[in-house]
N, CA and C atoms as a LAMMPS dump frame, in Angstrom:
ITEM: TIMESTEP
0
ITEM: NUMBER OF ATOMS
456
ITEM: BOX BOUNDS ff ff ff
-5.0000000000000000e+02 5.0000000000000000e+02
-5.0000000000000000e+02 5.0000000000000000e+02
-5.0000000000000000e+02 5.0000000000000000e+02
ITEM: ATOMS id mol type element x y z
1 1 1 N 275.729 -64.448 -0.256
2 1 2 C 275.977 -65.264 0.901
3 1 3 C 276.581 -66.581 0.447
4 2 1 N 277.671 -66.991 1.027
5 2 2 C 278.34 -68.238 0.671
6 2 3 C 277.887 -69.353 1.608
7 3 1 N 277.776 -70.544 1.058
8 3 2 C 277.407 -71.708 1.851
9 3 3 C 278.681 -72.425 2.26
10 4 1 N 278.818 -72.685 3.545
11 4 2 C 279.974 -73.409 4.058
12 4 3 C 279.492 -74.703 4.695
13 5 1 N 280.099 -75.807 4.329
14 5 2 C 279.7 -77.108 4.853
15 5 3 C 280.842 -77.683 5.665
16 6 1 N 280.538 -78.08 6.892
17 6 2 C 281.527 -78.653 7.797
18 6 3 C 281.559 -80.159 7.576
19 7 1 N 282.663 -80.687 7.077
20 7 2 C 282.76 -82.124 6.822
21 7 3 C 283.384 -82.865 8.005
22 8 1 N 283.61 -82.17 9.128
23 8 2 C 284.189 -82.797 10.316
24 8 3 C 283.148 -83.158 11.362
25 9 1 N 281.899 -82.794 11.147
26 9 2 C 280.841 -83.123 12.104
27 9 3 C 279.497 -82.958 11.41
28 10 1 N 278.45 -83.423 12.071
29 10 2 C 277.107 -83.234 11.545
30 10 3 C 276.704 -84.294 10.535
31 11 1 N 275.443 -84.212 10.127
32 11 2 C 274.856 -85.178 9.201
33 11 3 C 274.197 -84.451 8.047
34 12 1 N 274.446 -84.924 6.846
35 12 2 C 273.736 -84.444 5.665
36 12 3 C 272.748 -85.534 5.286
37 13 1 N 271.472 -85.146 5.145
38 13 2 C 270.43 -86.094 4.79
39 13 3 C 269.885 -85.755 3.411
40 14 1 N 269.831 -86.781 2.541
41 14 2 C 269.24 -86.627 1.223
42 14 3 C 267.932 -87.39 1.194
43 15 1 N 266.866 -86.711 0.783
44 15 2 C 265.547 -87.31 0.719
45 15 3 C 264.756 -86.647 -0.386
46 16 1 N 263.476 -86.458 -0.133
47 16 2 C 262.623 -85.838 -1.135
48 16 3 C 262.058 -86.861 -2.089
49 17 1 N 261.468 -86.378 -3.161
50 17 2 C 260.848 -87.275 -4.137
51 17 3 C 261.681 -87.452 -5.393
52 18 1 N 262.686 -86.604 -5.58
53 18 2 C 263.541 -86.686 -6.763
54 18 3 C 264.967 -86.918 -6.31
55 19 1 N 265.564 -88.025 -6.721
56 19 2 C 266.95 -88.332 -6.383
57 19 3 C 267.873 -87.687 -7.386
58 20 1 N 268.97 -88.355 -7.685
59 20 2 C 269.88 -87.787 -8.662
60 20 3 C 271.168 -88.547 -8.775
61 21 1 N 272.036 -88.02 -9.646
62 21 2 C 273.343 -88.615 -9.856
63 21 3 C 274.451 -87.776 -9.241
64 22 1 N 274.084 -86.732 -8.529
65 22 2 C 275.089 -85.945 -7.821
66 22 3 C 274.479 -85.449 -6.52
67 23 1 N 275.341 -85.249 -5.565
68 23 2 C 274.923 -84.663 -4.303
69 23 3 C 275.142 -83.162 -4.413
70 24 1 N 274.137 -82.374 -4.085
71 24 2 C 274.178 -80.928 -4.27
72 24 3 C 275.285 -80.234 -3.49
73 25 1 N 275.714 -80.832 -2.391
74 25 2 C 276.68 -80.157 -1.528
75 25 3 C 278.028 -80.866 -1.519
76 26 1 N 278.402 -81.465 -2.64
77 26 2 C 279.698 -82.119 -2.748
78 26 3 C 279.616 -83.6 -2.422
79 27 1 N 280.762 -84.24 -2.41
80 27 2 C 280.831 -85.681 -2.22
81 27 3 C 281.537 -86.087 -0.938
82 28 1 N 281.83 -85.139 -0.048
83 28 2 C 282.502 -85.434 1.212
84 28 3 C 281.564 -85.129 2.361
85 29 1 N 281.392 -86.129 3.236
86 29 2 C 280.439 -86.014 4.346
87 29 3 C 281.075 -86.547 5.622
88 30 1 N 280.588 -86.044 6.744
89 30 2 C 280.938 -86.662 8.016
90 30 3 C 279.98 -87.831 8.23
91 31 1 N 278.683 -87.554 8.343
92 31 2 C 277.64 -88.574 8.36
93 31 3 C 276.746 -88.337 7.154
94 32 1 N 276.347 -89.411 6.472
95 32 2 C 275.448 -89.303 5.332
96 32 3 C 274.244 -90.194 5.583
97 33 1 N 273.035 -89.618 5.443
98 33 2 C 271.796 -90.37 5.571
99 33 3 C 270.996 -90.24 4.283
100 34 1 N 270.527 -91.374 3.772
101 34 2 C 269.622 -91.409 2.622
102 34 3 C 268.265 -91.813 3.171
103 35 1 N 267.249 -90.94 3.004
104 35 2 C 265.945 -91.223 3.605
105 35 3 C 264.832 -91.453 2.587
106 36 1 N 265.029 -91.044 1.345
107 36 2 C 264.039 -91.305 0.296
108 36 3 C 264.647 -90.985 -1.059
109 37 1 N 263.957 -91.365 -2.106
110 37 2 C 264.385 -91.179 -3.492
111 37 3 C 265.581 -92.088 -3.808
112 38 1 N 265.996 -92.092 -5.067
113 38 2 C 267.122 -92.917 -5.505
114 38 3 C 268.308 -92.023 -5.797
115 39 1 N 269.418 -92.34 -5.155
116 39 2 C 270.645 -91.583 -5.321
117 39 3 C 271.713 -92.505 -5.896
118 40 1 N 272.221 -92.159 -7.072
119 40 2 C 273.275 -92.916 -7.752
120 40 3 C 274.36 -91.916 -8.142
121 41 1 N 275.196 -91.522 -7.178
122 41 2 C 276.156 -90.447 -7.437
123 41 3 C 277.149 -90.803 -8.536
124 42 1 N 277.557 -89.778 -9.279
125 42 2 C 278.499 -89.963 -10.379
126 42 3 C 279.921 -90.18 -9.873
127 43 1 N 280.217 -89.725 -8.67
128 43 2 C 281.539 -89.962 -8.085
129 43 3 C 281.362 -90.598 -6.715
130 44 1 N 282.37 -91.323 -6.298
131 44 2 C 282.3 -92.049 -5.028
132 44 3 C 282.253 -91.059 -3.874
133 45 1 N 281.249 -91.178 -3.006
134 45 2 C 281.213 -90.285 -1.851
135 45 3 C 282.278 -90.667 -0.82
136 46 1 N 282.832 -89.66 -0.179
137 46 2 C 283.75 -89.861 0.939
138 46 3 C 282.949 -89.644 2.208
139 47 1 N 282.831 -90.685 3.022
140 47 2 C 282.04 -90.609 4.251
141 47 3 C 282.988 -90.87 5.411
142 48 1 N 283.285 -89.813 6.161
143 48 2 C 284.281 -89.914 7.216
144 48 3 C 283.777 -90.616 8.47
145 49 1 N 282.473 -90.736 8.632
146 49 2 C 281.946 -91.383 9.824
147 49 3 C 280.897 -92.414 9.422
148 50 1 N 279.605 -92.125 9.609
149 50 2 C 278.567 -93.139 9.446
150 50 3 C 277.719 -92.949 8.194
151 51 1 N 277.357 -94.077 7.595
152 51 2 C 276.423 -94.116 6.475
153 51 3 C 275.146 -94.779 6.961
154 52 1 N 274 -94.098 6.762
155 52 2 C 272.702 -94.614 7.189
156 52 3 C 271.733 -94.542 6.02
157 53 1 N 271.024 -95.649 5.773
158 53 2 C 269.964 -95.67 4.768
159 53 3 C 268.687 -96.064 5.486
160 54 1 N 267.706 -95.137 5.491
161 54 2 C 266.436 -95.391 6.174
162 54 3 C 265.273 -95.532 5.193
163 55 1 N 265.495 -95.151 3.945
164 55 2 C 264.479 -95.22 2.903
165 55 3 C 265.12 -94.888 1.57
166 56 1 N 264.358 -94.995 0.501
167 56 2 C 264.912 -94.704 -0.816
168 56 3 C 265.987 -95.702 -1.193
169 57 1 N 266.953 -95.25 -2
170 57 2 C 268.036 -96.131 -2.433
171 57 3 C 269.326 -95.344 -2.578
172 58 1 N 270.404 -95.937 -2.089
173 58 2 C 271.747 -95.451 -2.4
174 58 3 C 272.377 -96.51 -3.283
175 59 1 N 272.649 -96.145 -4.534
176 59 2 C 273.147 -97.081 -5.528
177 59 3 C 274.605 -96.767 -5.849
178 60 1 N 275.505 -97.596 -5.35
179 60 2 C 276.936 -97.461 -5.642
180 60 3 C 277.407 -98.59 -6.55
181 61 1 N 276.455 -99.297 -7.162
182 61 2 C 276.767 -100.507 -7.927
183 61 3 C 277.597 -100.245 -9.175
184 62 1 N 277.636 -99.032 -9.663
185 62 2 C 278.39 -98.722 -10.879
186 62 3 C 279.863 -98.422 -10.594
187 63 1 N 280.279 -98.515 -9.332
188 63 2 C 281.684 -98.286 -8.962
189 63 3 C 282.397 -99.615 -8.751
190 64 1 N 283.656 -99.664 -9.146
191 64 2 C 284.495 -100.819 -8.834
192 64 3 C 285.532 -100.455 -7.773
193 65 1 N 285.65 -99.183 -7.473
194 65 2 C 286.584 -98.735 -6.442
195 65 3 C 285.967 -98.946 -5.067
196 66 1 N 286.792 -98.876 -4.055
197 66 2 C 286.345 -99.104 -2.695
198 66 3 C 285.693 -97.894 -2.058
199 67 1 N 284.873 -98.177 -1.053
200 67 2 C 284.22 -97.157 -0.24
201 67 3 C 284.465 -97.537 1.217
202 68 1 N 284.839 -96.558 2.048
203 68 2 C 285.078 -96.816 3.464
204 68 3 C 284.159 -95.958 4.306
205 69 1 N 283.514 -96.593 5.294
206 69 2 C 282.671 -95.878 6.247
207 69 3 C 283.034 -96.352 7.646
208 70 1 N 282.692 -95.544 8.623
209 70 2 C 282.906 -95.94 10.003
210 70 3 C 281.811 -96.927 10.378
211 71 1 N 280.599 -96.45 10.623
212 71 2 C 279.467 -97.314 10.917
213 71 3 C 278.531 -97.387 9.73
214 72 1 N 277.792 -98.492 9.637
215 72 2 C 276.841 -98.682 8.544
216 72 3 C 275.516 -99.128 9.138
217 73 1 N 274.43 -98.394 8.806
218 73 2 C 273.095 -98.737 9.289
219 73 3 C 272.131 -98.762 8.109
220 74 1 N 271.383 -99.862 7.995
221 74 2 C 270.341 -99.999 6.979
222 74 3 C 269.071 -100.428 7.701
223 75 1 N 268.101 -99.503 7.78
224 75 2 C 266.839 -99.808 8.464
225 75 3 C 265.65 -99.799 7.516
226 76 1 N 265.85 -99.344 6.292
227 76 2 C 264.797 -99.294 5.286
228 76 3 C 265.409 -98.932 3.952
229 77 1 N 264.62 -99.019 2.91
230 77 2 C 265.128 -98.682 1.585
231 77 3 C 266.075 -99.747 1.065
232 78 1 N 266.951 -99.34 0.146
233 78 2 C 267.881 -100.265 -0.503
234 78 3 C 269.268 -99.663 -0.549
235 79 1 N 270.251 -100.493 -0.251
236 79 2 C 271.651 -100.125 -0.426
237 79 3 C 272.248 -101.082 -1.436
238 80 1 N 272.696 -100.55 -2.591
239 80 2 C 273.386 -101.354 -3.61
240 80 3 C 274.871 -101.037 -3.5
241 81 1 N 275.622 -102.017 -3.045
242 81 2 C 277.035 -101.817 -2.743
243 81 3 C 277.891 -101.684 -3.999
244 82 1 N 279.094 -101.181 -3.806
245 82 2 C 280.093 -101.122 -4.857
246 82 3 C 280.473 -102.535 -5.283
247 83 1 N 280.918 -102.688 -6.519
248 83 2 C 281.439 -103.974 -6.975
249 83 3 C 282.851 -104.196 -6.449
250 84 1 N 283.412 -103.17 -5.827
251 84 2 C 284.74 -103.272 -5.217
252 84 3 C 284.612 -103.691 -3.765
253 85 1 N 285.299 -102.968 -2.885
254 85 2 C 285.305 -103.308 -1.462
255 85 3 C 284.617 -102.213 -0.662
256 86 1 N 283.618 -102.607 0.121
257 86 2 C 282.998 -101.732 1.109
258 86 3 C 283.673 -102.045 2.433
259 87 1 N 284.453 -101.105 2.958
260 87 2 C 285.154 -101.296 4.226
261 87 3 C 284.378 -100.609 5.336
262 88 1 N 284.118 -101.359 6.416
263 88 2 C 283.365 -100.845 7.559
264 88 3 C 284.242 -100.988 8.79
265 89 1 N 284.425 -99.889 9.532
266 89 2 C 285.356 -99.903 10.658
267 89 3 C 284.68 -99.859 12.021
268 90 1 N 283.352 -99.901 12.06
269 90 2 C 282.657 -99.862 13.346
270 90 3 C 281.312 -100.575 13.199
271 91 1 N 280.429 -100.375 14.123
272 91 2 C 279.186 -101.121 14.227
273 91 3 C 278.39 -101.138 12.925
274 92 1 N 277.881 -102.321 12.594
275 92 2 C 277.036 -102.529 11.424
276 92 3 C 275.683 -103.033 11.893
277 93 1 N 274.618 -102.353 11.461
278 93 2 C 273.261 -102.75 11.827
279 93 3 C 272.404 -102.795 10.574
280 94 1 N 271.975 -103.984 10.194
281 94 2 C 271.014 -104.143 9.099
282 94 3 C 269.768 -104.736 9.735
283 95 1 N 268.748 -103.897 9.904
284 95 2 C 267.53 -104.362 10.584
285 95 3 C 266.294 -104.239 9.701
286 96 1 N 266.488 -103.794 8.479
287 96 2 C 265.392 -103.643 7.533
288 96 3 C 265.954 -103.25 6.191
289 97 1 N 265.078 -103.089 5.234
290 97 2 C 265.536 -102.696 3.908
291 97 3 C 266.184 -103.845 3.171
292 98 1 N 266.873 -103.516 2.073
293 98 2 C 267.507 -104.507 1.219
294 98 3 C 268.973 -104.167 1.046
295 99 1 N 269.83 -105.131 1.345
296 99 2 C 271.265 -104.994 1.107
297 99 3 C 271.594 -105.788 -0.146
298 100 1 N 272.012 -105.097 -1.224
299 100 2 C 272.387 -105.738 -2.479
300 100 3 C 273.912 -105.774 -2.533
301 101 1 N 274.492 -106.971 -2.396
302 101 2 C 275.953 -107.112 -2.328
303 101 3 C 276.643 -106.819 -3.644
304 102 1 N 275.946 -106.902 -4.773
305 102 2 C 276.497 -106.551 -6.083
306 102 3 C 277.765 -107.351 -6.419
307 103 1 N 277.884 -108.557 -5.898
308 103 2 C 279.064 -109.4 -6.093
309 103 3 C 280.353 -108.719 -5.65
310 104 1 N 280.222 -107.798 -4.703
311 104 2 C 281.385 -107.105 -4.161
312 104 3 C 281.811 -107.723 -2.84
313 105 1 N 282.752 -107.072 -2.196
314 105 2 C 283.329 -107.536 -0.937
315 105 3 C 282.995 -106.551 0.175
316 106 1 N 282.621 -107.087 1.321
317 106 2 C 282.501 -106.268 2.524
318 106 3 C 283.653 -106.652 3.435
319 107 1 N 284.435 -105.656 3.804
320 107 2 C 285.585 -105.862 4.672
321 107 3 C 285.286 -105.222 6.018
322 108 1 N 285.267 -106.022 7.057
323 108 2 C 285.068 -105.507 8.408
324 108 3 C 286.44 -105.332 9.028
325 109 1 N 286.814 -104.076 9.241
326 109 2 C 288.122 -103.763 9.805
327 109 3 C 288.029 -103.733 11.324
328 110 1 N 288.892 -104.443 11.987
329 110 2 C 288.86 -104.535 13.441
330 110 3 C 289.705 -103.502 14.139
331 111 1 N 289.498 -102.232 13.821
332 111 2 C 290.24 -101.167 14.494
333 111 3 C 289.695 -100.909 15.895
334 112 1 N 288.427 -101.295 16.123
335 112 2 C 287.756 -101.095 17.41
336 112 3 C 286.988 -102.365 17.742
337 113 1 N 286.543 -102.492 18.998
338 113 2 C 285.581 -103.526 19.347
339 113 3 C 284.225 -103.064 18.833
340 114 1 N 283.494 -103.931 18.111
341 114 2 C 282.166 -103.556 17.647
342 114 3 C 281.368 -104.791 17.272
343 115 1 N 280.079 -104.558 16.959
344 115 2 C 279.182 -105.669 16.647
345 115 3 C 278.609 -105.53 15.24
346 116 1 N 278.155 -106.683 14.724
347 116 2 C 277.547 -106.75 13.398
348 116 3 C 276.206 -107.455 13.516
349 117 1 N 275.147 -106.798 13.048
350 117 2 C 273.832 -107.415 12.908
351 117 3 C 273.506 -107.411 11.429
352 118 1 N 273.346 -108.604 10.833
353 118 2 C 273.161 -108.691 9.39
354 118 3 C 271.699 -108.664 8.961
355 119 1 N 270.769 -108.926 9.871
356 119 2 C 269.357 -108.89 9.507
357 119 3 C 268.999 -109.809 8.36
358 120 1 N 269.665 -110.941 8.253
359 120 2 C 269.435 -111.932 7.198
360 120 3 C 269.938 -111.5 5.821
361 121 1 N 270.705 -110.426 5.745
362 121 2 C 271.284 -110.015 4.46
363 121 3 C 272.335 -111.029 4.03
364 122 1 N 272.464 -111.225 2.727
365 122 2 C 273.5 -112.09 2.17
366 122 3 C 274.649 -111.236 1.656
367 123 1 N 275.854 -111.739 1.823
368 123 2 C 277.058 -111.059 1.362
369 123 3 C 277.738 -111.95 0.33
370 124 1 N 278.413 -111.335 -0.651
371 124 2 C 279.117 -112.107 -1.645
372 124 3 C 280.474 -112.561 -1.096
373 125 1 N 281.358 -111.62 -0.826
374 125 2 C 282.653 -111.905 -0.195
375 125 3 C 282.719 -111.122 1.106
376 126 1 N 283.291 -111.73 2.136
377 126 2 C 283.477 -111.048 3.413
378 126 3 C 284.906 -111.266 3.88
379 127 1 N 285.519 -110.179 4.33
380 127 2 C 286.862 -110.228 4.914
381 127 3 C 286.777 -109.655 6.323
382 128 1 N 287.292 -110.399 7.289
383 128 2 C 287.48 -109.864 8.643
384 128 3 C 288.963 -109.543 8.762
385 129 1 N 289.279 -108.273 8.947
386 129 2 C 290.659 -107.807 8.952
387 129 3 C 290.905 -107.04 10.246
388 130 1 N 291.509 -107.691 11.214
389 130 2 C 291.731 -107.083 12.527
390 130 3 C 293.001 -106.234 12.505
391 131 1 N 292.85 -104.986 12.091
392 131 2 C 293.996 -104.089 12.007
393 131 3 C 294.336 -103.453 13.338
394 132 1 N 293.451 -103.571 14.324
395 132 2 C 293.683 -102.94 15.625
396 132 3 C 294.413 -103.825 16.61
397 133 1 N 294.877 -104.978 16.198
398 133 2 C 295.589 -105.877 17.097
399 133 3 C 294.703 -107.017 17.549
400 134 1 N 295.33 -108.003 18.133
401 134 2 C 294.633 -109.226 18.506
402 134 3 C 293.579 -109.008 19.59
403 135 1 N 293.686 -107.949 20.376
404 135 2 C 292.738 -107.716 21.468
405 135 3 C 291.412 -107.122 20.994
406 136 1 N 291.299 -106.761 19.75
407 136 2 C 290.064 -106.187 19.224
408 136 3 C 289.085 -107.293 18.85
409 137 1 N 287.785 -107.071 19.15
410 137 2 C 286.768 -108.089 18.943
411 137 3 C 285.661 -107.564 18.04
412 138 1 N 285.311 -108.368 17.033
413 138 2 C 284.144 -108.11 16.198
414 138 3 C 283.143 -109.207 16.543
415 139 1 N 281.948 -108.812 17.01
416 139 2 C 280.954 -109.763 17.472
417 139 3 C 279.79 -109.845 16.489
418 140 1 N 279.495 -111.055 15.998
419 140 2 C 278.321 -111.279 15.157
420 140 3 C 277.123 -111.513 16.071
421 141 1 N 276.07 -110.708 15.907
422 141 2 C 274.89 -110.819 16.764
423 141 3 C 273.784 -111.672 16.149
424 142 1 N 273.958 -112.1 14.888
425 142 2 C 273.023 -113.021 14.255
426 142 3 C 273.768 -113.788 13.172
427 143 1 N 273.064 -114.65 12.455
428 143 2 C 273.693 -115.454 11.408
429 143 3 C 274.154 -114.574 10.252
430 144 1 N 275.268 -114.954 9.65
431 144 2 C 275.785 -114.253 8.484
432 144 3 C 275.854 -115.242 7.321
433 145 1 N 275.281 -114.868 6.18
434 145 2 C 275.337 -115.698 4.989
435 145 3 C 276.342 -115.104 4.012
436 146 1 N 277.39 -115.887 3.718
437 146 2 C 278.416 -115.486 2.76
438 146 3 C 278.3 -116.437 1.571
439 147 1 N 278.012 -115.897 0.384
440 147 2 C 277.724 -116.713 -0.789
441 147 3 C 278.968 -117.151 -1.564
442 148 1 N 280.104 -116.5 -1.321
443 148 2 C 281.303 -116.831 -2.091
444 148 3 C 282.489 -117.04 -1.146
445 149 1 N 283.333 -116.05 -0.941
446 149 2 C 284.556 -116.214 -0.138
447 149 3 C 284.427 -115.561 1.231
448 150 1 N 284.89 -116.275 2.246
449 150 2 C 285.001 -115.746 3.607
450 150 3 C 286.463 -115.814 3.994
451 151 1 N 287.033 -114.654 4.36
452 151 2 C 288.44 -114.583 4.769
453 151 3 C 288.49 -114.046 6.189
454 152 1 N 289.14 -114.835 7.058
455 152 2 C 289.26 -114.427 8.468
456 152 3 C 290.724 -114.23 8.782
């Protein structure tokens, strides 16, 4: 029996008590959720839609290349960002857990109207890049702390 994974829809959740350096079902996901254990993949995951961390740790700190996600949610656990650019194109919600900026850049792309809740997380570099035209709005719903460069 062959296993077929649809990367155009659905959510793959990684949890359990043992993490790893590779994802068992490849590195391309529509939605990816990390719910427990520590995951430090050997290659950069491709996430076509939303990245959610509810527990455990997703450690991308050993990458200098960029990672792009649609929405980003951190409600528990730890997210260690890439040292490159984390590009987010839709709603960002940090309401718990730990966001480790890793001296990298978070780029909020304004392709759509959306909101950002930082939950008191600190960012190293932040870029607001409105690629969807002047009519697109990115709304900050709480204070944002940028420790180095802010580009609007």
